[in-house]
C-alpha positions as CSV (number, residue, x, y, z in Angstrom):
1,X,0.0,0.0,0.0
2,X,2.8,2.4,0.9
3,X,4.3,1.7,-2.6
4,X,1.1,2.9,-4.4
5,X,0.7,5.9,-2.1
6,X,4.4,6.9,-2.6
7,X,4.2,6.8,-6.4
8,X,0.9,8.7,-6.6
9,X,2.2,11.4,-4.2
10,X,5.4,11.5,-6.3
11,X,3.3,12.1,-9.4
12,X,1.7,15.2,-7.9
13,X,5.1,16.4,-6.5
14,X,6.6,16.0,-10.0
15,X,3.8,18.0,-11.5
16,X,4.5,20.8,-9.0
17,X,8.3,20.7,-9.7
18,X,7.8,20.6,-13.5
19,X,5.3,23.4,-13.3
20,X,7.7,25.6,-11.3
21,X,10.5,25.1,-13.8
22,X,8.5,25.2,-17.1
23,X,5.8,27.7,-16.3
24,X,7.3,29.9,-13.6
25,X,10.9,29.8,-14.6
26,X,10.9,29.2,-18.3
27,X,7.7,31.2,-18.9
28,X,5.9,28.5,-21.0
29,X,2.2,29.2,-21.5
30,X,-0.5,26.7,-20.7
31,X,-3.3,25.8,-23.1
32,X,-5.6,24.9,-20.2
33,X,-5.9,21.2,-21.2
34,X,-6.2,20.3,-17.5
35,X,-7.9,17.0,-18.2
36,X,-4.4,15.8,-19.3
37,X,-3.3,15.8,-15.7
38,X,-6.2,13.4,-14.9
39,X,-5.2,11.2,-17.9
40,X,-1.7,11.1,-16.5
41,X,-3.0,10.1,-13.1
42,X,-5.0,7.2,-14.5
43,X,-2.0,6.1,-16.6
44,X,0.2,6.3,-13.5
45,X,-2.3,4.2,-11.4
46,X,-2.4,1.5,-14.1
47,X,1.4,1.3,-14.3
48,X,1.7,1.3,-10.5
49,X,-0.9,-1.5,-10.3
50,X,1.0,-3.6,-12.9
51,X,4.2,-3.1,-11.0
52,X,2.6,-3.9,-7.7
53,X,1.4,-7.3,-8.9
54,X,4.9,-8.0,-10.2
55,X,4.4,-7.9,-14.0
56,X,7.1,-5.2,-14.3
57,X,9.9,-4.1,-12.0
58,X,10.4,-0.6,-10.4
59,X,13.1,0.3,-12.9
60,X,10.6,0.1,-15.8
61,X,8.1,1.9,-13.6
62,X,10.5,4.8,-13.2
63,X,11.1,4.9,-17.0
64,X,7.3,4.9,-17.7
65,X,6.8,7.6,-15.0
66,X,9.2,9.8,-16.9
67,X,7.3,9.2,-20.2
68,X,4.0,10.0,-18.6
69,X,5.3,13.3,-17.0
70,X,6.8,14.4,-20.4
71,X,3.6,13.5,-22.2
72,X,1.4,15.5,-19.7
73,X,3.5,18.6,-20.1
74,X,3.9,18.2,-23.8
75,X,0.1,18.4,-24.0
76,X,-0.5,21.3,-21.7
77,X,2.3,23.7,-22.7
78,X,2.6,25.9,-25.8
79,X,5.7,26.4,-27.9
80,X,7.3,24.8,-31.0
81,X,10.4,24.0,-28.9
82,X,8.6,22.7,-25.9
83,X,9.7,19.1,-26.2
84,X,13.4,19.9,-25.8
85,X,12.5,22.3,-22.9
86,X,10.4,19.7,-21.1
87,X,13.0,17.0,-21.6
88,X,15.8,19.2,-20.4
89,X,13.7,20.2,-17.4
90,X,12.9,16.6,-16.4
91,X,16.6,15.5,-16.8
92,X,17.7,18.5,-14.8
93,X,15.2,17.8,-12.0
94,X,16.2,14.1,-11.9
95,X,19.9,14.8,-11.6
96,X,19.4,17.5,-8.9
97,X,17.2,15.0,-7.0
98,X,20.1,12.5,-7.2
99,X,22.5,15.2,-6.0
100,X,20.3,16.3,-3.1
101,X,19.5,12.8,-2.1
102,X,23.2,12.0,-2.0
103,X,23.9,15.1,0.2
104,X,21.1,14.0,2.5
105,X,22.6,10.5,2.7
106,X,26.0,11.8,3.5
107,X,24.9,14.3,6.2
108,X,22.7,11.7,8.0
109,X,25.0,8.6,7.3
110,X,22.3,6.8,5.3
111,X,23.5,3.7,3.4
112,X,22.6,2.9,-0.2
113,X,20.1,0.2,0.6
114,X,18.0,2.5,2.8
115,X,18.3,5.4,0.3
116,X,16.8,3.1,-2.4
117,X,14.2,1.2,-0.5
118,X,12.9,3.6,2.2
119,X,10.1,5.5,0.6
120,X,10.0,8.3,3.2
121,X,13.7,9.1,2.6
122,X,13.2,8.9,-1.1
123,X,10.3,11.3,-0.8
124,X,12.3,13.8,1.2
125,X,15.1,13.6,-1.4
126,X,12.6,14.5,-4.1
127,X,11.1,17.2,-2.0
128,X,14.3,19.1,-1.3
129,X,14.5,20.7,-4.7
130,X,11.1,22.5,-4.3
131,X,12.4,25.4,-2.0
132,X,15.5,25.7,-4.3
133,X,13.2,26.2,-7.3
134,X,11.2,28.8,-5.4
135,X,14.4,30.7,-4.6
136,X,15.4,30.6,-8.3
137,X,11.9,31.8,-9.4
138,X,12.1,34.7,-6.9
139,X,15.5,35.7,-8.3
140,X,14.2,35.5,-11.9
141,X,11.1,37.6,-11.0
142,X,13.3,40.2,-9.1
143,X,15.5,40.6,-12.2
144,X,12.4,40.8,-14.4
145,X,13.8,38.4,-16.9
146,X,11.7,37.4,-20.0
147,X,12.6,33.7,-20.6
148,X,10.4,33.7,-23.7
149,X,12.8,36.2,-25.3
150,X,15.8,34.2,-24.2
151,X,14.4,31.0,-25.7
152,X,14.1,32.8,-29.0
153,X,17.8,33.4,-29.0
154,X,18.7,29.8,-28.0
155,X,19.1,27.5,-31.0
156,X,18.1,23.8,-30.8
157,X,21.7,22.7,-30.9
158,X,22.5,24.8,-27.9
159,X,19.7,23.2,-25.9
160,X,20.7,19.8,-27.0
161,X,24.3,20.4,-26.0
162,X,23.1,21.5,-22.5
163,X,21.0,18.3,-22.3
164,X,24.0,16.2,-23.1
165,X,26.2,18.1,-20.6
166,X,23.7,17.7,-17.8
167,X,23.1,14.0,-18.7
168,X,26.8,13.4,-18.7
169,X,27.0,15.1,-15.3
170,X,24.4,12.7,-14.0
171,X,26.3,9.7,-15.3
172,X,29.4,11.1,-13.6
173,X,27.7,11.7,-10.3
174,X,25.5,8.6,-9.8
175,X,28.2,5.9,-9.8
176,X,30.5,7.9,-7.5
177,X,27.6,8.4,-5.1
178,X,26.6,4.7,-5.0
179,X,30.2,3.6,-4.6
180,X,30.9,6.1,-1.8
181,X,27.6,5.4,0.0
182,X,28.1,1.6,-0.2
183,X,31.4,2.0,1.6
184,X,29.8,4.2,4.3
185,X,32.3,3.2,6.9
186,X,35.0,5.4,5.3
187,X,34.4,9.1,6.2
188,X,37.1,10.3,3.7
189,X,35.5,8.3,0.9
190,X,32.1,9.7,1.7
191,X,33.5,13.2,1.9
192,X,35.1,12.9,-1.5
193,X,31.9,11.5,-2.9
194,X,30.0,14.5,-1.4
195,X,32.6,16.9,-2.9
196,X,32.1,15.4,-6.4
197,X,28.3,15.6,-5.9
198,X,28.5,19.3,-5.0
199,X,30.8,20.0,-8.0
200,X,28.0,18.5,-10.2
201,X,25.4,20.8,-8.6
202,X,27.7,23.8,-9.1
203,X,28.0,22.9,-12.8
204,X,24.3,22.8,-13.2
205,X,23.7,26.0,-11.3
206,X,26.4,27.7,-13.4
207,X,24.6,26.6,-16.6
208,X,21.3,28.1,-15.3
209,X,22.8,31.4,-14.1
210,X,24.8,31.7,-17.3
211,X,21.6,31.8,-19.3
212,X,19.8,34.1,-16.8
213,X,22.8,36.5,-16.7
214,X,22.9,36.6,-20.4
215,X,19.4,38.0,-20.5
216,X,20.5,41.6,-19.6
217,X,22.8,41.6,-22.6
218,X,20.1,40.4,-24.9
219,X,17.6,43.0,-23.7
220,X,20.2,45.8,-24.0
221,X,21.1,44.7,-27.5
222,X,17.4,44.8,-28.4
223,X,17.0,48.3,-27.0
224,X,20.0,49.6,-28.9
225,X,18.7,48.1,-32.1
226,X,15.4,49.7,-31.6
227,X,17.0,53.1,-30.9
228,X,19.2,52.8,-34.0
229,X,16.1,51.9,-36.0
230,X,14.3,55.0,-34.8
231,X,17.3,57.2,-35.4
232,X,17.5,56.0,-39.0
233,X,13.8,56.6,-39.5
234,X,14.2,60.1,-38.1
235,X,17.1,60.9,-40.4
236,X,15.3,59.7,-43.5
237,X,12.1,61.6,-42.4
238,X,13.8,64.9,-41.7
239,X,15.9,64.6,-44.9
240,X,12.6,64.2,-46.8
241,X,11.0,67.1,-44.9
242,X,14.0,69.4,-45.7
243,X,13.6,68.5,-49.4
244,X,9.9,69.2,-49.2
245,X,10.4,72.5,-47.4
246,X,12.8,73.6,-50.2
247,X,10.2,72.6,-52.8
248,X,7.5,74.4,-50.8
249,X,9.5,77.6,-50.8
250,X,9.9,77.4,-54.5
251,X,6.2,76.7,-55.0
252,X,5.3,79.7,-52.8
253,X,7.7,81.9,-54.7
254,X,5.9,81.0,-57.9
255,X,2.4,81.1,-56.5
256,X,1.6,84.6,-57.9
257,X,2.6,83.3,-61.4
258,X,0.4,80.3,-61.0
259,X,-2.6,82.5,-60.0
260,X,-1.9,84.7,-63.0
261,X,-1.8,81.7,-65.4
262,X,-5.0,80.2,-64.0
263,X,-6.8,83.6,-64.1
264,X,-5.8,84.0,-67.8
265,X,-7.0,80.5,-68.7
266,X,-10.3,81.2,-66.9
267,X,-10.8,84.5,-68.7
268,X,-9.9,82.9,-72.0
269,X,-12.5,80.1,-71.2
270,X,-9.8,77.5,-71.8
271,X,-11.4,75.2,-69.2
272,X,-9.8,72.0,-70.3
273,X,-6.3,73.5,-69.9
274,X,-7.3,75.1,-66.6
275,X,-8.5,71.7,-65.3
276,X,-5.1,70.1,-66.3
277,X,-3.3,73.0,-64.6
278,X,-5.3,72.6,-61.4
279,X,-4.7,68.8,-61.5
280,X,-1.0,69.4,-61.8
281,X,-1.0,71.8,-58.9
282,X,-3.0,69.4,-56.8
283,X,-0.4,66.7,-57.4
284,X,2.4,69.0,-56.5
285,X,0.7,70.1,-53.3
286,X,0.1,66.4,-52.3
287,X,3.8,65.6,-52.9
288,X,4.8,68.6,-50.6
289,X,2.5,67.5,-47.8
290,X,2.6,64.5,-45.5
291,X,1.0,61.5,-46.9
292,X,-0.6,60.7,-43.5
293,X,-0.9,63.0,-40.6
294,X,-1.2,61.1,-37.3
295,X,-1.2,64.0,-34.8
296,X,2.0,62.8,-33.2
297,X,5.4,63.9,-34.6
298,X,7.2,60.6,-33.8
299,X,4.4,58.6,-35.4
300,X,4.4,60.8,-38.4
301,X,8.1,59.9,-38.9
302,X,7.4,56.2,-38.6
303,X,4.3,56.0,-40.8
304,X,5.5,58.3,-43.6
305,X,8.9,56.5,-43.7
306,X,7.1,53.2,-44.1
307,X,5.0,54.7,-46.9
308,X,8.1,55.9,-48.7
309,X,9.9,52.6,-48.3
310,X,7.0,50.5,-49.6
311,X,5.5,53.0,-52.2
312,X,6.1,50.6,-55.0
313,X,4.0,47.8,-53.5
314,X,0.7,49.6,-54.1
315,X,-0.4,49.6,-50.5
316,X,-3.2,51.9,-49.3
317,X,-3.3,53.2,-45.7
318,X,-6.6,54.1,-44.3
319,X,-5.9,56.2,-41.2
320,X,-8.7,57.2,-38.9
321,X,-8.2,59.2,-35.7
322,X,-5.3,61.1,-34.2
323,X,-2.7,60.2,-31.6
324,X,-2.2,63.1,-29.2
325,X,1.3,64.7,-29.2
326,X,1.5,64.5,-25.4
327,X,1.0,60.9,-24.2
328,X,2.7,58.7,-21.7
329,X,4.0,56.4,-24.4
330,X,7.7,57.1,-24.9
331,X,9.1,57.7,-28.4
332,X,10.8,54.2,-28.2
333,X,7.6,52.5,-27.3
334,X,5.6,54.3,-30.0
335,X,8.3,53.1,-32.5
336,X,8.2,49.5,-31.2
337,X,4.4,49.2,-31.2
338,X,3.6,50.8,-34.5
339,X,6.7,49.8,-36.5
340,X,6.3,46.1,-35.7
341,X,2.5,46.0,-36.2
342,X,2.6,48.0,-39.4
343,X,5.5,46.0,-40.9
344,X,3.7,42.8,-40.0
345,X,0.6,44.2,-41.8
346,X,2.7,45.3,-44.8
347,X,4.3,41.8,-45.1
348,X,0.9,40.2,-45.0
349,X,-0.8,42.4,-47.7
350,X,2.1,42.3,-50.2
351,X,1.3,38.5,-50.5
352,X,-2.2,39.4,-51.9
353,X,-2.1,39.5,-55.7
354,X,-5.0,41.9,-56.1
355,X,-3.6,45.4,-55.6
356,X,-7.1,46.9,-54.8
357,X,-7.3,44.7,-51.7
358,X,-3.9,45.8,-50.3
359,X,-5.5,48.1,-47.7
360,X,-4.2,48.5,-44.1
361,X,-6.8,50.2,-41.8
362,X,-5.6,52.0,-38.7
363,X,-8.1,53.3,-36.2
364,X,-7.1,55.4,-33.1
365,X,-9.9,56.0,-30.6
366,X,-9.7,58.1,-27.4
367,X,-12.0,57.0,-24.6
368,X,-11.6,59.5,-21.7
369,X,-7.9,59.2,-21.0
370,X,-7.6,55.7,-22.5
371,X,-6.4,55.0,-26.1
372,X,-7.5,52.2,-28.4
373,X,-5.3,51.2,-31.3
374,X,-6.9,49.0,-33.9
375,X,-5.0,47.8,-37.0
376,X,-6.6,45.4,-39.5
377,X,-5.6,44.0,-42.9
378,X,-6.5,41.2,-45.3
379,X,-4.3,38.1,-45.3
380,X,-3.7,35.4,-47.9
381,X,-3.4,32.6,-45.4
382,X,-4.6,31.7,-41.9
383,X,-2.7,33.4,-39.0
384,X,-1.8,31.0,-36.2
385,X,-3.1,32.4,-32.9
386,X,-2.8,30.3,-29.8
387,X,-3.8,31.7,-26.4
388,X,-3.6,35.2,-27.8
389,X,-0.1,34.6,-29.0
390,X,1.0,34.9,-32.6
391,X,2.9,31.8,-33.9
392,X,5.2,32.7,-36.7
393,X,4.5,31.0,-40.1
394,X,8.0,31.6,-41.4
395,X,10.2,28.6,-42.0
396,X,13.1,29.8,-39.8
397,X,11.0,30.3,-36.6
398,X,14.0,30.6,-34.5
399,X,14.9,33.9,-36.1
400,X,11.4,35.4,-36.0
401,X,8.8,36.2,-33.4
402,X,10.8,39.1,-31.8
403,X,8.5,41.8,-33.1
404,X,5.2,40.5,-31.6
405,X,7.1,39.8,-28.4
406,X,8.4,43.3,-28.3
407,X,4.9,44.7,-28.8
408,X,3.6,42.4,-26.0
409,X,6.2,43.6,-23.6
410,X,5.5,47.3,-24.3
411,X,1.8,46.9,-23.8
412,X,2.3,44.9,-20.6
413,X,4.7,47.6,-19.3
414,X,1.9,50.1,-19.4
415,X,-0.6,47.6,-17.9
416,X,-2.5,47.5,-21.2
417,X,-4.3,44.7,-23.1
418,X,-3.6,43.3,-26.5
419,X,-5.7,40.9,-28.5
420,X,-5.4,39.2,-31.9
421,X,-8.1,37.8,-34.2
422,X,-8.3,36.4,-37.7
423,X,-11.7,36.0,-39.3
424,X,-12.5,35.2,-43.0
425,X,-8.9,36.0,-44.1
426,X,-8.9,39.3,-42.2
427,X,-6.5,39.9,-39.4
428,X,-7.0,42.4,-36.6
429,X,-4.9,43.5,-33.6
430,X,-6.4,45.7,-30.9
431,X,-4.5,47.4,-28.1
432,X,-6.1,49.1,-25.2
433,X,-3.8,51.4,-23.2
434,X,-5.1,53.0,-20.0
435,X,-4.5,56.5,-18.7
436,X,-2.4,57.6,-21.6
437,X,-3.2,61.3,-21.9
438,X,-1.0,63.8,-20.2
439,X,-3.3,66.6,-19.1
440,X,-1.6,70.0,-18.8
């Protein structure tokens, strides 16, 4: 009976540990398929029952236990790399359990036989990692690290290399532990064994903190890239404005001559020529003015720069509403939100062969002090949206996904909400930002 109770409790304990490391530490999202936990529990009960009546041994039970846990988390977590993340997490937890159990055995002079067959001691050994995980999660939250962003930078071969390194660490530690604990009469041998065990734990912790410490560099590089992008857009925008200002001065200088010519054509009743003249003037005035006026100088730079860059793609912008000049959104965040969303929209509409349907609609609404941003565009294929997260359809997924993640971080920084929807080949993103207006 103790055997059955132990493995059932161990199943729930493993769920807690895996949840801490995958959801709280690695920031994987759940798709709320909670019934999978129940399926896992039924599977565990069947396997335990088969083991209890002697059809399989406990070694096979341990292996099946690992398979069930990996299956459960594979079903409830979201992410195209989740299998490697789950596998690495489980191997890491197993090895740290071995290390902590060895430390427990050394400190309390427990021999190998008791460590293997005493369920209470085995349970304590498996439980020791829980407070350690809580401490690591607290450190991660204090440093405000975004593990989803870090995972985007990690290539599959890097994760695989880490798995092999940690697995090799386990193969290195386990035999030394067993040998040292078997010869429990020798204090020196046990001390050496404990030293090797601690060195393995240090190696694993160094791997973890190496990736956590690298997060600051990644975020700093992203920030510098965004600043550089905004500066380039500003330079191009102001260069274009200077050229337009020069042309405007020339146009103003000749305005009296233009009026005289139009007056002459009107008096001479040459209405066809007058119409052509007015059309020519209207075209010139449009070239001298901003294509789109958003109400915000920074946003004017971004939008009109994009229009200039993609002018040969026959894209129409339908802009409704104004963004106030004085809002709490910083210039960097305005650039991040609108640049990424508009570029995503542009990349989607250029895939549509019919030029007349290449329309990007932007609506800005002000509700009291709150601001609603709605951007919609037609798409040629279904957009993958899982739990309000955009899943890149590009082949090299490891090199994409930063844009939508950057937008998500900006919105969350201002305690706002963002939602995506795709209905009948039409994609929409809506952002609600609270208390944005600066009242002077």
